[in-house]
N, C-alpha and C positions, 0 to 999 in steps of 0.2 A: 407406340401410337399411347397403349393405354396409359403408360405415367399420365403421361399427359392428358389425357381422358379424368383421371382418376383426381389430378390433381386441382381440372377444374369446376367437376363433380364436388370438393372442397373444401373452396374456391367460391361455390357455392350454396355450401354449407352455413360460412361466413356470413355470405349477403342472407342467406333463412335465419340464421339467430340475427340479424340488426331488426329486422323486419318484427321477429317475435319481439325483440324487447321495444321497438316503436309501436306494437300493437299495442304493447303492459302499457305504458307511458300516454298514449294517448282514452284506452278507455279508465284507467286510474287518475286522469286528471281531467275526468267529465270532458273530455273532446272529440267522443265518441259520435254525436251529430254537432258537430262541425262545423262541417257544408252536409247539409240537411237534401243534397238530389247527386249524385252519382255517376258516370267515373269524374266529372266537373264539379266546381264548389259553385253555386247559385248562378250554375250556365254560364261559367266559366274554367279556363284549363289551369286558371291560378286565382289565389283570392282574390276578390275587386277590393278595390279602394274604399274609404269611409267605413259610414257604421247604419246604423237601423236596419231595417228589414228593408233589401232589396225589392225591383216591382218582380211581382208575382210568386214570392217569399212569404212565408208567414213568419216564421223566427229569427230575430235578428241577428246582423252578422256580426259575432265576437273575432277579430282577427287574428286573435292570439291561439284560440280553440281550433278556427278555420286552419291554420298554417301546421297545424300539429299534426292534423290528418289528413290534409294536401305531401307534408310532407312524408307519413306514414305510406301514403297512394302510393307518389312516385319512386320510393322506393321495394315495394312491393310490386308496381310494372316492371322496374330494371328487375327484380326474381325474374318473375317469370317468362319476360324475353333470356332469361340467365336459362335456363330451363329448357325453352323452347328452343335453344344453340344447340345443348347437348340434347336432346332429342334430334334435331336432323339431324346431330354429326353423328350421333349412333343411327341411325334409319341408313346412313348414306354407307357407310363402311360396314354397311348385316350380314356382307359376306366372309371380312376376317376373321378369322378366327381369333374368338375369347373376346371382341367385341361388343358392351351390353346391350341391347334392343329393348325386352319387354319391360326393365322399370327406367328406362330414361322416357319411354312411352309414355307411364303410368306414372313418371313427376309432371309432367306436361296435361293430362288428367285432369291430376289432386292443383294445379296449379288457377287453371280455367275453373274448378272447383271453386278454389277457394276466393276468386274475382266475383263468384256469384254469390260465395257467403258473406263477401266484403260489402255488396253492392244490396242487399236482403239486410244486415245488418244494420244501414240505415234506413231502406225506404223502409223496411217493418219496424223501426222506432229503437232499437238495440231490443229486441225480444231475447230473456236471456238462451233458449236454444240455440240459435244462430250465434249468437256470441260465444257459447259456449266450441259449439261444431268448427269457427274461426277459431277458435284458438288450440283445439287440439288438428287441426288440420294447416296451422303456422308449424305445429309440430311435427308432426305427420313429414312435410316437406325436410325440415332439418334432420331430421333421422334419416330417409330416409336415402337423403343427397349422401351425408355420411357414409351409411354403408353401403353407397354403391361405390363411391372414394375408395373405401377399404376392399371392399372386393377386388378392386381393379388397380391396381398399384402392388406391387412384386413386393416392394420390399413392406410394406405393410400386411400380408398376407400371414397369419397364423405363424409361429414360427415350429412346429413338430406337428405331429401326426396327431399331435395333441392327445397322444396315449394319456389312460388315466381319465380322459375328460367326460367320456359321459358320464357318471355322477352328477356332473355341475351341471350341466348343460339344463336339465329343468329347472333347477334349481335357478339358474342366471335364468331361465326366461320366466317365470314365476315373479324374482324381482321385478322385470322391464312391465308384466303386465299391473301387476299391483301400483308403480308408480306412475302409468298412466294413466289408473284407475283414479290415484291422489289427485292427479292431475285434472283430469276432469272434474271432482271435486269442487278443487277448487277454482276454477274457470266456473262453473255452478255456485259457488259460494259469491265469485266475484261479482259475477251477472247479475245476480238476484240481489245486492250490495247487503250481503249477511256478514261481511264483515268484521262489525265490530255488533254484530247480536251478543255476542258474551265478549265482555268488556274488559273482565277478568282471568288472573290465570293463578292456580290451573285449575280454583274455579271457572266456573262461568257468569253467574249476574248474582250479585249480590250477598255472595257467599255460597253459594246454593250453586250446586257441578247441578243437576239436574233439573229448571225449570219448565213455562210450560212449553210444549212444541204442537205444532200441527205436523205431522209427515207428511200426511195425504196432502198440502196442501203447497208443502215443500217440493216435493216431486213431481210435481203438474207442471205437464214439459209443456205441455200446449194452452194456451189460454186468449186464447183467438188471434187478430190482426185489427191495424186501425186502436191498439192501445199504445200510449209512450210508455214506453218503460224507464226510462231514465230517472232513476232516484229511488225503482225498486217499486211492486207494485202489491207486496207482499204482506200480511202481518208480520207482528213481531215473533207468535208463538212458532210460523211457519220458517222464516229467518234462523232462527232460535235453531230448527231441527238440522236445517243448509249448515250450522258453522259446525257444531255438536257434531254432525254425520263426519266432517272434513277433517274434526281430533280425532274423532274415531280412528278413520283412514290413515290417519299420523300415525299412532301407534302403531297399530300394525303393522304399517309400512317399514317402521323403525324397528319393529322387533322381532319380522319376518328377512326383510331382504338387512336389514345390518344385520342381523347371526351371520345372513349367511355369505355378507360381503368381509365378517370377520374370520368366518375362518376359509377363506378366498384368501387374502392376504394371508394369512400365517402355512394353507395348507394347496395354496395355486397345483394345478398339475405343469406351470411352464412363469419362466419371471415378466414376460410378459400382461398374463392372467391378470398375476399377482399387486402389480404395478396399475392395470389401472381395476382394479378392486380397489385397491388405496385410493385413487384420486375419486372415483363413484363414494366411498365410505368418508369423505370429504365431502363434499356436497351434500350428501346428506345426512351428517351432521350441519351444516351449516346452513342448510333450509328449513331443517324445523327450528335451530338457534333464529333464524329471520323469521318466522311462523309466531313463535312466541314474542321477537317485537314490535311484531304488529301490531299486538293484543295489547303489550303493553305500553306501546310510546302512544295506539291511537288512532295505526293506518298512517303513519308520512308518508310518501309519494318515492324520495328516494329507497327508504328501504322496501313499500311495497314492488316498486320495481323491479328490485334486487330479488326478490323471493320468487317473479318471475321468471328471472334471466335463469336463477342458478337452478331452478326447477327444470329449466330445457338442457344445461348442461350437466344434470343430474342425468336429464335420459342420454343426453351424447353417451357420458362415460356405460351406461350399460349398455347401448349399442356395441361398443367399444370389447366389454366385459364377452358379451354374446359371441363377439367376433372372432375373440383370441381363445373361443374353447369348439369354433368348427376342426372337424377333422378336415386335414391340406387336402387330401384329395376332393374335399367338396365341392373347394376351391377354385380347382384345378378345374373340373366338370361343370362348375356353374357360375365361370366369367362373365359367359357372353348369355346367361341366362335376365 
């Protein structure tokens, strides 16, 4: 039964990746308020016909944006049901040896909280803190579903007892933490409409590497409710501070995570680990290239969405790297966790 459970978890990861991708597309195409209410759209379960402002709503209906938002909600709802099914399945079989219970139930709680964040994203008018948290929650759901599938599929268990892997594990965790932090900075950049605050590369603005910045305003997390954050409310120096922080984070991630992955590819303790490291390294390079392309090309929608997609794939690749470095005995003892 465990292989089928693992396959279901990995299928859920594929669904979660679709939700992350759709969420990025909705956000980057300025369709986050395509439906100003939740969970329906202008009081209906589907986008209502016509245009103008439906009765009881101040925001005019834009069908194209509304459908983007509703398709995202439909797929996210399917993911929630999928995770609920995994949780129920795990609970029913909780007395079977090796059956995961804690992580599937945690996923149910996480997707429920994600639904709340989705609601607040709309009702709080794209508040950057909520938008960023919603992105991180989606990526956390993806990563945990991948981890659940890996840890409960005998064919995907670490191939050895990972002798010699101990020195690698702290670096693998550090690389994962750095990527998560960089994704959080990227989400904050996007949510505050700061992606083009520095339109030049490698300099920032008009040949200057460090123009006027305001880090205090840039990283003030709470600006209150009742404010429409669509288009952003920060001053240009604050947006510049956010953008430069994201660039600095990218350099740090490339140096530390990239250096670790190059070494892992050359000297890793097992072939599976080296292969996973090679995939992660490729995703890291591609992600850096897409980041530069976003600036140089003026944030075209396909490139911006691809930047989000590759961030998710890089996260998954590093989850796999960390999994391959686990001792086999830990897999056996924790498969029921």
